[in-house]
Structure formats: C-alpha cells, structure tokens
PyMOL commands that place a pseudoatom at each C-alpha (Angstrom):
pseudoatom trace, name=CA, resn=MET, resi=1, chain=A, elem=C, hetatm=0, pos=[338.721, -21.098, 160.848]
pseudoatom trace, name=CA, resn=ALA, resi=2, chain=A, elem=C, hetatm=0, pos=[336.571, -18.635, 158.939]
pseudoatom trace, name=CA, resn=SER, resi=3, chain=A, elem=C, hetatm=0, pos=[337.698, -15.065, 158.672]
pseudoatom trace, name=CA, resn=PRO, resi=4, chain=A, elem=C, hetatm=0, pos=[335.373, -12.323, 159.976]
pseudoatom trace, name=CA, resn=LYS, resi=5, chain=A, elem=C, hetatm=0, pos=[334.991, -11.064, 156.424]
pseudoatom trace, name=CA, resn=PHE, resi=6, chain=A, elem=C, hetatm=0, pos=[333.655, -14.459, 155.290]
pseudoatom trace, name=CA, resn=ALA, resi=7, chain=A, elem=C, hetatm=0, pos=[331.309, -14.631, 158.298]
pseudoatom trace, name=CA, resn=ASP, resi=8, chain=A, elem=C, hetatm=0, pos=[329.934, -11.191, 157.438]
pseudoatom trace, name=CA, resn=ARG, resi=9, chain=A, elem=C, hetatm=0, pos=[329.296, -12.306, 153.867]
pseudoatom trace, name=CA, resn=VAL, resi=10, chain=A, elem=C, hetatm=0, pos=[327.432, -15.398, 155.070]
pseudoatom trace, name=CA, resn=LYS, resi=11, chain=A, elem=C, hetatm=0, pos=[325.336, -13.284, 157.456]
pseudoatom trace, name=CA, resn=ARG, resi=12, chain=A, elem=C, hetatm=0, pos=[324.435, -10.906, 154.634]
pseudoatom trace, name=CA, resn=PHE, resi=13, chain=A, elem=C, hetatm=0, pos=[323.547, -13.864, 152.379]
pseudoatom trace, name=CA, resn=LEU, resi=14, chain=A, elem=C, hetatm=0, pos=[321.202, -15.173, 155.082]
pseudoatom trace, name=CA, resn=GLY, resi=15, chain=A, elem=C, hetatm=0, pos=[319.656, -11.743, 155.563]
pseudoatom trace, name=CA, resn=ILE, resi=16, chain=A, elem=C, hetatm=0, pos=[321.266, -11.091, 158.936]
pseudoatom trace, name=CA, resn=ASP, resi=17, chain=A, elem=C, hetatm=0, pos=[322.817, -7.738, 159.771]
pseudoatom trace, name=CA, resn=PRO, resi=18, chain=A, elem=C, hetatm=0, pos=[326.520, -8.429, 160.494]
pseudoatom trace, name=CA, resn=GLU, resi=19, chain=A, elem=C, hetatm=0, pos=[326.504, -5.754, 163.205]
pseudoatom trace, name=CA, resn=ASP, resi=20, chain=A, elem=C, hetatm=0, pos=[323.763, -7.537, 165.211]
pseudoatom trace, name=CA, resn=THR, resi=21, chain=A, elem=C, hetatm=0, pos=[324.974, -9.563, 168.147]
pseudoatom trace, name=CA, resn=PHE, resi=22, chain=A, elem=C, hetatm=0, pos=[323.245, -12.540, 169.666]
pseudoatom trace, name=CA, resn=ASP, resi=23, chain=A, elem=C, hetatm=0, pos=[322.881, -12.853, 173.422]
pseudoatom trace, name=CA, resn=ASP, resi=24, chain=A, elem=C, hetatm=0, pos=[322.986, -16.580, 174.141]
pseudoatom trace, name=CA, resn=SER, resi=25, chain=A, elem=C, hetatm=0, pos=[323.448, -16.333, 177.901]
pseudoatom trace, name=CA, resn=SER, resi=26, chain=A, elem=C, hetatm=0, pos=[319.883, -17.570, 178.482]
pseudoatom trace, name=CA, resn=PHE, resi=27, chain=A, elem=C, hetatm=0, pos=[320.771, -20.913, 176.859]
pseudoatom trace, name=CA, resn=TYR, resi=28, chain=A, elem=C, hetatm=0, pos=[323.446, -21.820, 179.368]
pseudoatom trace, name=CA, resn=ASP, resi=29, chain=A, elem=C, hetatm=0, pos=[322.557, -23.903, 182.390]
pseudoatom trace, name=CA, resn=ASP, resi=30, chain=A, elem=C, hetatm=0, pos=[323.233, -22.323, 185.747]
pseudoatom trace, name=CA, resn=GLY, resi=31, chain=A, elem=C, hetatm=0, pos=[323.414, -25.734, 187.445]
pseudoatom trace, name=CA, resn=SER, resi=32, chain=A, elem=C, hetatm=0, pos=[320.204, -25.356, 189.426]
pseudoatom trace, name=CA, resn=TYR, resi=33, chain=A, elem=C, hetatm=0, pos=[318.720, -28.650, 188.217]
pseudoatom trace, name=CA, resn=ILE, resi=34, chain=A, elem=C, hetatm=0, pos=[319.709, -31.548, 190.434]
pseudoatom trace, name=CA, resn=GLU, resi=35, chain=A, elem=C, hetatm=0, pos=[318.725, -35.075, 189.508]
pseudoatom trace, name=CA, resn=SER, resi=36, chain=A, elem=C, hetatm=0, pos=[318.611, -37.743, 192.175]
pseudoatom trace, name=CA, resn=GLU, resi=37, chain=A, elem=C, hetatm=0, pos=[320.680, -40.862, 191.728]
pseudoatom trace, name=CA, resn=PRO, resi=38, chain=A, elem=C, hetatm=0, pos=[318.709, -43.891, 190.531]
pseudoatom trace, name=CA, resn=SER, resi=39, chain=A, elem=C, hetatm=0, pos=[318.388, -46.716, 193.011]
pseudoatom trace, name=CA, resn=THR, resi=40, chain=A, elem=C, hetatm=0, pos=[317.991, -50.449, 192.543]
pseudoatom trace, name=CA, resn=LYS, resi=41, chain=A, elem=C, hetatm=0, pos=[314.578, -50.226, 194.176]
pseudoatom trace, name=CA, resn=ASP, resi=42, chain=A, elem=C, hetatm=0, pos=[313.398, -47.710, 191.561]
pseudoatom trace, name=CA, resn=PHE, resi=43, chain=A, elem=C, hetatm=0, pos=[314.777, -49.877, 188.754]
pseudoatom trace, name=CA, resn=VAL, resi=44, chain=A, elem=C, hetatm=0, pos=[312.990, -53.013, 189.986]
pseudoatom trace, name=CA, resn=ARG, resi=45, chain=A, elem=C, hetatm=0, pos=[309.774, -51.065, 190.584]
pseudoatom trace, name=CA, resn=GLY, resi=46, chain=A, elem=C, hetatm=0, pos=[309.885, -49.972, 186.940]
pseudoatom trace, name=CA, resn=LEU, resi=47, chain=A, elem=C, hetatm=0, pos=[310.100, -53.613, 185.827]
pseudoatom trace, name=CA, resn=LEU, resi=48, chain=A, elem=C, hetatm=0, pos=[307.178, -54.868, 187.895]
pseudoatom trace, name=CA, resn=PRO, resi=49, chain=A, elem=C, hetatm=0, pos=[303.818, -54.788, 186.116]
pseudoatom trace, name=CA, resn=THR, resi=50, chain=A, elem=C, hetatm=0, pos=[300.869, -52.857, 187.460]
pseudoatom trace, name=CA, resn=SER, resi=51, chain=A, elem=C, hetatm=0, pos=[297.598, -54.547, 188.335]
pseudoatom trace, name=CA, resn=THR, resi=52, chain=A, elem=C, hetatm=0, pos=[296.009, -53.011, 185.235]
pseudoatom trace, name=CA, resn=GLY, resi=53, chain=A, elem=C, hetatm=0, pos=[298.877, -54.360, 183.139]
pseudoatom trace, name=CA, resn=VAL, resi=54, chain=A, elem=C, hetatm=0, pos=[298.381, -57.877, 184.543]
pseudoatom trace, name=CA, resn=ILE, resi=55, chain=A, elem=C, hetatm=0, pos=[294.635, -57.781, 183.837]
pseudoatom trace, name=CA, resn=ASN, resi=56, chain=A, elem=C, hetatm=0, pos=[295.219, -56.585, 180.269]
pseudoatom trace, name=CA, resn=TYR, resi=57, chain=A, elem=C, hetatm=0, pos=[297.811, -59.320, 179.734]
pseudoatom trace, name=CA, resn=LEU, resi=58, chain=A, elem=C, hetatm=0, pos=[295.437, -62.016, 180.953]
pseudoatom trace, name=CA, resn=LYS, resi=59, chain=A, elem=C, hetatm=0, pos=[292.641, -60.684, 178.723]
pseudoatom trace, name=CA, resn=GLU, resi=60, chain=A, elem=C, hetatm=0, pos=[294.980, -60.889, 175.730]
pseudoatom trace, name=CA, resn=LEU, resi=61, chain=A, elem=C, hetatm=0, pos=[296.170, -64.366, 176.743]
pseudoatom trace, name=CA, resn=PHE, resi=62, chain=A, elem=C, hetatm=0, pos=[292.626, -65.708, 177.254]
pseudoatom trace, name=CA, resn=PRO, resi=63, chain=A, elem=C, hetatm=0, pos=[290.379, -63.694, 174.897]
pseudoatom trace, name=CA, resn=PHE, resi=64, chain=A, elem=C, hetatm=0, pos=[287.333, -65.902, 175.539]
pseudoatom trace, name=CA, resn=VAL, resi=65, chain=A, elem=C, hetatm=0, pos=[287.018, -64.301, 178.993]
pseudoatom trace, name=CA, resn=ASN, resi=66, chain=A, elem=C, hetatm=0, pos=[285.699, -61.154, 177.294]
pseudoatom trace, name=CA, resn=TRP, resi=67, chain=A, elem=C, hetatm=0, pos=[282.760, -62.915, 175.614]
pseudoatom trace, name=CA, resn=ILE, resi=68, chain=A, elem=C, hetatm=0, pos=[282.117, -66.129, 177.569]
pseudoatom trace, name=CA, resn=PHE, resi=69, chain=A, elem=C, hetatm=0, pos=[279.635, -64.498, 179.953]
pseudoatom trace, name=CA, resn=HIS, resi=70, chain=A, elem=C, hetatm=0, pos=[277.638, -63.144, 176.995]
pseudoatom trace, name=CA, resn=TYR, resi=71, chain=A, elem=C, hetatm=0, pos=[277.574, -66.445, 175.123]
pseudoatom trace, name=CA, resn=ASN, resi=72, chain=A, elem=C, hetatm=0, pos=[274.191, -67.591, 173.796]
pseudoatom trace, name=CA, resn=LEU, resi=73, chain=A, elem=C, hetatm=0, pos=[273.656, -71.102, 175.214]
pseudoatom trace, name=CA, resn=THR, resi=74, chain=A, elem=C, hetatm=0, pos=[271.248, -71.994, 172.387]
pseudoatom trace, name=CA, resn=TRP, resi=75, chain=A, elem=C, hetatm=0, pos=[274.280, -72.052, 170.099]
pseudoatom trace, name=CA, resn=LEU, resi=76, chain=A, elem=C, hetatm=0, pos=[276.185, -74.503, 172.327]
pseudoatom trace, name=CA, resn=LEU, resi=77, chain=A, elem=C, hetatm=0, pos=[274.965, -77.705, 170.609]
pseudoatom trace, name=CA, resn=GLY, resi=78, chain=A, elem=C, hetatm=0, pos=[275.742, -76.321, 167.142]
pseudoatom trace, name=CA, resn=ASP, resi=79, chain=A, elem=C, hetatm=0, pos=[279.195, -75.187, 168.278]
pseudoatom trace, name=CA, resn=ILE, resi=80, chain=A, elem=C, hetatm=0, pos=[279.951, -78.594, 169.768]
pseudoatom trace, name=CA, resn=ILE, resi=81, chain=A, elem=C, hetatm=0, pos=[278.922, -80.330, 166.567]
pseudoatom trace, name=CA, resn=ALA, resi=82, chain=A, elem=C, hetatm=0, pos=[280.887, -77.889, 164.441]
pseudoatom trace, name=CA, resn=GLY, resi=83, chain=A, elem=C, hetatm=0, pos=[283.921, -78.066, 166.706]
for i in range(1, 83): cmd.bond("trace and resi %d" % i, "trace and resi %d" % (i + 1))
show_as sticks, trace
zoom trace
C-alpha cells in the first residue's frame, strides 16, 4: 500500500494539489433503479422477425423481384438466346 507521502508526490507530479479532496458520493448508486426480470415471452419475442425483416429477407433471397416489374420485354428474346 502506498504511503501518504508517495501519494502526495504523485498528485504533485500530475499537477493536483494534495490538499484537494474529491467528493465521489455522486458516483454511487442509491439503488433507485429497478430492472424487471426477463421472461421467456420477451426472449422469444426478441427472436421472432418483424414483418419488415421478413420482407427484406425475401428481397435479398429473390433479388429479381426488385426489377422484374420494370423489365423491358423487347429484351426477352435476346435474353433467352443468350441464356
């Protein structure tokens, strides 16, 4: 354990007045925060995808859905031949 003399020397080295005290009472929790217990229902609800998540997944799985309705049908014969 450091002696008070050593602690004063370190404070002076860091530019801190050794006579200054630090009030740290505002950092301690008074216990007013109460967290509810997690339930199985909340856990399962967190695992289930949202409707937006499902739509985004399907768009990534089938990317042609994004452009198929804007497809130029005059290109169809050339695409069939090329494909």
